[in-house]
N, C-alpha and C positions, 0 to 999 in steps of 0.2 A: 283546734278548729270550730268548735264548737263553745269554747268558753264555759261558763257556768250555767249559762240557760239553754233549757232542752229545746232541739230545732226540730219543725217540723218541714217536710219537703215532701215532694213528688220526684217520680222517675217520669221524666216527659220526652214523649215522641211526639210532633205536630199533631194536633186535631184531625188535621184533612187528608194528608197521606201519610204519617205513621214513620216506618222505617226507610220511606225514599222522601223524607222531607228535605235532604240535603242534595239529592238529583233533581228533584222538581221543588225546587228550592219558591217559597212563597214569604216573602220577608212581612206584607202586611198580616196576613191570614196568623203568622207567627206572633206579632204584637197584639192581635185579638186573643189570642191563645193566654198570652202574658197576663194582658189585663184581666182576664177573667180568673187567673190563678192569683194578681194580687186581689183581687176581690174576694176568694175564697181564704184569705189568709197564710196563702205559704210564703216560707220564706227562702227554702232550698229549691234549688233545681237540679237535679243530676241529667246531666248531659252526655248524651253518645256518638261522638265521629263516628261514625260507622267506617270500619276499618279500609276495606276495599274499595268505600268512596274516595276516602281520603289517602290512600298510596295505593293508587291504581297501575301498579305495576307489574310485568311479565318478562319473561324471559325469549327472547329467538334465539333461535338453533339452526345449526346446519347440517351436514353429512353426519348421519349417526349419531344424530340428537345433542352435536357437541354444542355447548354453550358461546354465541358471539357478542349479545349484549344485553341487558336490561334496557326495556322501554316503557313508555305509559301504554297502557292498554290500546289504545289507538295507534299504535307503533312510531308515535312520535318521540325522537331521543331524547335524553335526560340532558340537558343544558347545565352549564356552572353557577346557574342561579341556585340560592339557599333551596329553593323549590327540588331542581333537580337533582342536586346533591342529595339529597333526603326521599326524591323521590315520591312526593307528595304533589297534591293538587292546590294551584296557588287558587284555584275558584274555591276549592270546599275551605280551603283555612281562610279564605275572604269571607266566606260564607260563616265559617265557626265565629269570625271576630266580630260580624252584624250582630249573633245571637248573642256573644257575650256583652255586648253594648248595650242590647234589650235588658239584658240582667241586671246590668248594672241600674239602667232609667228605672227599670222597676223594683231595684231595693235586693232581690235574689242573690245568695252567693251560691255559688255553682259548686257540685261535685264534677270534676269533668275527669271521665272514664277514657282511658287513650286507648287500650287496643279494645274495643269494642269488634271482636269477632266473632262473637256469639248471642243471639237476641231471639227469645219467643220461640225458642227450639230451631232455629235454623244456622249456619253458620255464614260469616261474611268476611272468608280469608281472601287477601288479595291474589291473584292467579298466579304470579310467583309461588307461594308459598302452599298450593294445594295440595300437592304431593310432596309435601313435606311436616317434618313433624315440628312447630312454632317455637317449641320449649326448648329444643335441642340441637337443631339442624344449624351449621355455621353462617348459612347465607341468610335464613332466617332471624338470626339473632343480630347479624349487622345490619341488615335494613330496618328492624326494630331499633336497635340505639341511633340510627339515624331518624327514625321518627318522631324519637321521644326527644334527640336535640333538638328539632325544630319547632315541635308543639310547645315544649317547655319554655326554650327562648324566647318564642313568640309571644306566649300570654302569662309567662310569670308574675308580671308587673300590672296585669290586669286587674284592677279594683274589685270584679265583681267573681274573683277567683278564690276557693275557701280549700281544695287541694285538690291532689291530685289521685285519681283510682286507678288503680291497675288496669282495670277492664271491668269489663260486664261478665261475671261468673267465666273468667277468664279460662278457669283450669277445666272445663269442658272442651275447648277448642280443639283438644288433641286428647289423647287418653296417657297419662304418664302415673296413672293409679299406683301408689305403692313407692313410687320411684321417687323416694325423699331427696336424694341429692340433686334431682334432676328439677325436682318443685323449688325447693330453696335455691339452685344456683339460680333458674331465673327470676324469681320474685326479686332475690339481691339484686341480679344483674338491673331490673328494670328499676328499682328503687333506687340502688345507688347512681344508675344515669340522671334520674330526677333530681337526686340530692346536689349532684356535682354542677347544677346549673341554678337550683333553686332551694334554699335552704331554711327558707321561710314559709312553705305550705304544708303541709304534711301530708305523707304517702297513706295513701286509704287501701285496703284490700281490695274490695270488692268481690270477694268470695262468697259464696250464698250458705258454705258447711265445712265443717273439719271434720278429720277423726281425732281421736285424743288417742295416747300414749301407748303402744302396745308392744309385745315382746318383739313380732314381726311384722312390722310395718306392709312389708309387700302383701300380705293376706288382707288389705284391709283396700275398703273404698275412702274416696276422698284424700284431700291432700293434710297431711299432718299440721296441729293447731300449733304446737309449739315452736317446731323452725321456722316454720312462714311466720308466728308473730315475732321472731328475731328482726325480719325483715323491713317489717313494714311498723308505722306510727300509730296507725287506725285499724283497729277489727273492724268485721262486717258480720251481720246475720241475715240472711233471708228467709224466715221461719213461716212460712203460706202453711197457714192450717190444713188447707187438703194435703199438703205433702208430709207434714210434722204428726197431726192428730186428725187423722179423720174419720176415729170412730165416733168421735163426739159431735154434737152439735157445736156449731161454730162460735156462738156466744155462750158459751159455759167454761167454765172453772179452765180444765186440761188444756185447751185450746190456747185460752190467753194467758196463764201462766206460762204454759210452754214458749212464747214470745221471750219473756222477761228472764227466764231461766237458762235460755242458750245464751241469750247476751251476755247474761251474768258469768253464765260458765268460761265463756272461752275471756272474759277481760278477767276476771280472775287466775283463769290458770295460764292466759296467754300474758298477762300483764302489762295489757295496752286496753286503752280507751275502744270502747266496743259499741256501736250502735244499729238499731234495726235499720237498714240500708233499702230493704225491699220486704214488704208484705201485704196482704190484701185480699178479698173474701175469692178473687177470681169468679165472678160470674154468680148469675141468679138462677142456677142449679143448687148451689149449697146455702144460700138464703135466697129473702127477698130484700126489697131495699130499707125496710125498714131496720130488720135485723141487722144486714149490713151496718146502717149506723149505729144498732147497739152493739156489734162486734167493735167499730173503730172506738168506740166510748170507752169499752172496756179495754182492749188492747193498748189504746193510748196512754190512759189512765196509769195501767198498771205498768207500762213501759216506763213512765215519769217514775211514778212513787218507787219502782225499783233501780232507778240510776242510770238506765240504758241510753241517756245523752242526747240521743235522735231517735224521729221514727220518720221515714220515707214510703208514702205509697204508692203501690203500683198499680193504675199508674196517672198519668195527668187525666188522661179523657178516655170513655169508652171506643173501642178498636172494633165494634161488631159490623160496621158497614165497611170494614175494608175487606177488598174480595182478592188481594194479591198474597202471594205465600211468604212468609209463613200461615198468615191468616185464614188463607183457603183451608189449609187443612189440619192447623192445630186449634182442636176445639175450645182450647181456655184460652187461645188470643181471643178474647172478644169483647163483652161489655164489663169491665172490673175497673174504670177510672174514678178518679174523684168527681170529675165532673161528666156531664153527658158528652156524647160523640159532636152534640150542636153546640158544646160550652154553658149548656144549662146547669144550673146549681142541683143537687141531689140531696136525699137525706144524709148520706154519709159526709159531704163537705161541709154543709149546715153546721153538722155535729161536731166537726174537728174544729171547726172557725170558733167554734163557742168555747170549745174546751183550752184551745191554744189562746185564745183572747185572756183567759185567766193564768191558766199555769205558766205561759211563756216568762211572766213576770216576777214569776218565783225562784229564789237558791234555796232550792231543797237539798239539804244536807243527806249524806249517807243514813238507810236505815240500819238500826241495832242488828247485827249478826249473832247468835247465838249460840250458833253449829257450824261444824265444817264439815261439808260433805265430801268425803276421800273417793273419787270415781278411780273404779278399779283397773286394772290393763284387762284389754282383749275383751273389752265389754261389746255386746253389740248393740247398735245405736244409743252412744251415751248420751246425744241429745234427749232421746226419752225417759231415760233414766233421771238424766238430772231435772227433767220436768217433774216426774211422779215423786221425786225427794223433795223436790219443792210446796208442790200440792200437799203432800201429805205433812210437811212443818207448816204452811201456811195455815192449814186448818187449825193448828195450834198454836198462830200465832209467832211462830218461831221465825227469825231470818236465817238464812243460811248461805253460807261461803262457800266455794268449791275451790277444790286443790285436785291434781292428778296423783296418784299413786308412785309415781316415781318425783314428786315434787317435795321441798321441805315441809313439812307442815307447820301452819301459822299457827300461833296459839290460841286456845278454845279451851270453855269449860267442858264442849261435848263435841266427839266426833261420831259423824254418821258414814259406815264405811257400809256401802250396800250392797247386796246381791252379787257374792262371791261364786262366782260361776268360774267351772274348767280349771285346769291345772298351774295357770300364771297370774291368778288376780292381783295378788302381793307378792312383792319381791321381800325376801329376808329383811333387809334394810329399812322397808315401810313397815315391816311388822316391829320390828327394833325399835323403830321412833312411835309406833303407837304404843309399845308397851313403857315406853320412857314417859310418854303425856301423862297415862294411867299411874305412874308410880308417881308422879308430883301432883296427882289430884284431879286429873281429868276423868270423864267417864266416856269410854270406847264402846259404841254399839257398833256389832257386825252383824248384817243379815247373810244365812247362808241359801244358796242358789243352786247347792249341790255339788259347788267346789271344792278343791282342796285347801286347808289353809294349817300352814304348819305351826308346831308348839301349841295342838289346838288342847290337850289335856292343862298346860301352863296358863294359857290366855282364858279359859272359858271354866276350870275345876273341875271339868266333865270328866271321869276315867270311861272309856267305852269298852264296853264287851264285844259288842256287834253291833250292826247296821243293816237295815233292809230296806228295800223300796215297801212303801203304805200298800197293803192289801186290799185298802178300802179308803173311801173319800172320809176327810179327817176335817173335824174343826178346832178352833182356837178359842178358851173363853178369854175375853178380856173386859174388864169393867162389867162385868154380868153380861155380855151380846158374845155369842156364838158368831164366832166369824170361820167361813170356809177356809182351809188352808191345805194347800199343795206341796208339802215337802218335799224333796226329790228324794229324802231317806228320812226314816225314823231311826233312834240310838235308842241302845239297851246299854245300860249303865251299871256300874260297880258300885260308884259313889259319886256323889259329888258333891264339890267345896264350895257352896255357895249357896244363893236364895234362887227357888224355884220359881220366877214369877207368873209363868203361867204354863198350863201341860195340854195338848194333844187331847182330843176325845178319846185316844186309847190308851191314855194313861202315861206314854210317854212325855219327855220333858220338849217345852216348845220353846221358853224364853227362860235363860238363865242368869242372874247376875252374882259375878263372882268378885270379891276384893280384892286389888292390885295395888300394891304399895298404899299411896293417901287416895286412890282413888278406885276406881271399878271397871271392868271388861263386862258388857252385857251381850251376851250371844243369843241369837233368835234361829232356831234350827230349821224355819221358813223364811221367805222373801215377800213382807209385803209389798215390797217395789213391784216384785214381779205378780203379786196377784191383782196389784191396779193395771199394770199393763195392760195383761190379759183381761181387764172386765172394762165392757163396755158401759160407760155412763158412770164410771167409779166416782167421780166427782161433782157430778150432777143431777143424779139420782137422790130423790130423799128417802129411798129405802134400799139404796145400796149398803154393802156391808161396810162398817166404819170402821176401815183399817189406821183411820188419823188416830185412832185408842190406841194403837201399839207405839205410836210417837208420842204420846200422852202417857202413856207407862214409862217410857224412857227417859224423858224430862223430869217427871218425877222424882224417880230413882237415881239422875243426875243431881237433881235440885238446881236445875233450870229453869225460871220462870221468867216471861215477861214483864215489864212494869205494865205494861198496856196489854187488854186482850179482850175479847169477844169470847160469850159462849155457843157462838154460833160458827158452823163451820164454814158457812160459804161467804161471812162478813168477817174479811183477815185485818187483824191491827197491824201497824207497824208505828216506831217511834223514830223519828226524825232528830237528834239532838243539836240543838244549837248550841247551848253551853251545857253547865251543871243544873240551872236553875228550870233553862226552857226549851220546850221541845216544841215539833211539831207531831201531831199525830195524824196519820192518815187511815181509814176504814173503807177497804173496797169490798162491795157485793159482785163477787163473781157469779152468781146465780141468775138464769134467766127469769126470775121472776122477785118481787119486791120481797124484803126480808127485814124481820125486825131483829135489833139488837141492845144488847146493855156494854156500855165502857165497864169493863171490870179494871183495877188500878192496885197494885202494891204499893203507892205513894201516894199522899196528897198532893193536891193539886186543882188550879182554877181554870177556867177556860179564858184566854185573853180576846181570841176573836176566830170567826171562821172563815174561812180562804176559798173556800171551794163547799159548793153544797149546803145541806142541810142537817144539824147537828139535832136531831130530832125523836131517835130511837126507831128510824123506819131509811131503809135506803130500797132507792128504785132500782131496778132490776141494772144490773152493769153497769153501776156507777159507784161513786166515793163520797165520801165528806172527809175536808182537810183543816185541820184546826191547831191554833198556837193554844200551846197551854203553859203555864208557870208552876213550878212544884213550890210546894213551901212545908 
């Protein structure tokens, strides 16, 4: 879909009438929108054929509610034309073709969301399906396949088409949370119906979030990642900061890193390309015009540097002037556009265009990944856990790859198994894999969040007499700094076969390194990942407890050190290797203030050219420098 270049786009509704753009169609106004978006540097448009406008069908009934026939909403019978057979509106499809032609005229590629039955917190389901579960009901499924057949057949050869989106956050059109079979069946039905007609364009997920593997999927919210990833070609995420990381300032480290971490986790675990299909500041109660520009600079650059493939802003234009539902009652459905409601430029659009003018030309190799983060089963909010792990790792210039605890572990020198909670965090087979990795020379780091870990004495070298809940607040000393620690339990031991790397302030062990085969297993009896999750401003306050030092301690004992690094926890370095001699180095300042830095290296090198920013030992807030080096 995107090729090797990073894609920048917007989610498009017409500036003048938003979700009513199809029924109150104004071609001239839409073209004015596209001129403004073209001038703003937009390359991709996500289009939404509103489902109830495009398939406006209902059921006529007789005595006792007996069905008679399906007709158009105005009760016009369906005829034998291709439109009638599919129950679609020819007028609406012709209007979609006009818009697709305008996209072609201005060079936009289109992500076409087939089932737009949900938008901005309101459902737009055809009347025929209003009392049905559109994921399971056979009548709904029949007409959905007819809709797919028509729209894909009509537009598959259009030169503006970039991919077929299942729909806009379609998982919330009806509730089948936990019903993995229904999720899989519907996703595969839509995908296969598309592929039966069009094998050239990718099938895009369109979903906003997923649940990671659990022992009991029915107990979780959201659609399951791994089954869904089987069905589509490209995964998506919608990591809005106000929903994902609402406790921190929008243009600081954790909200920004969360975008990259969530996208990376889905791609690594799902085995399919993933991109940021929707994100944004969502209005000026969370930021100003200027800090919104700071946010997109940081979020866009970070997504690019983490290999997220693409970044689509929500949405194209401010919608605060719209006075009909859902904008009338949905208070976040307001001024959050890349451009103003009058199509005027904003600081956010100017900044995005400036950045994309440079990075859209760059083919950036994947950054070096020094550790594999194994996401436990049954974890609550795995996206937040992935983000906190990435923040702690990034502060030590460590690149992280993600894996589920039910998957085959990729090779690595360091494994991070964070926040063991409950009774089912790791299967026996996963523990066996981790043991084998350690036996062959890797370091396995496990942090305890109060859960159960089988083979505990063998894995940790700790022989326990008893455990108890701490009776007072504890700290742990890491590299001379006292960090608040809230272990679920402290452990009284008879012996420890290993090295105690840190103790709690009551003298009980906190972090223990145990030799295992050629490698080692390091156990933390508290979870720094949980500590930062509960701590507001954990990654943006200068005086926040430095939990990054736990990861520094782990990396040091694992013998893992990146070739390029900084000593500034707010300025994070990555190496993107071109070949054995050449690399691109990126430094990202995640702070909302200027940061000074020094580039450290374990290899000799010379700078060949600076690609983005200035390599002068000082980085502006929420900004980066990217440069190419040659090793010698």
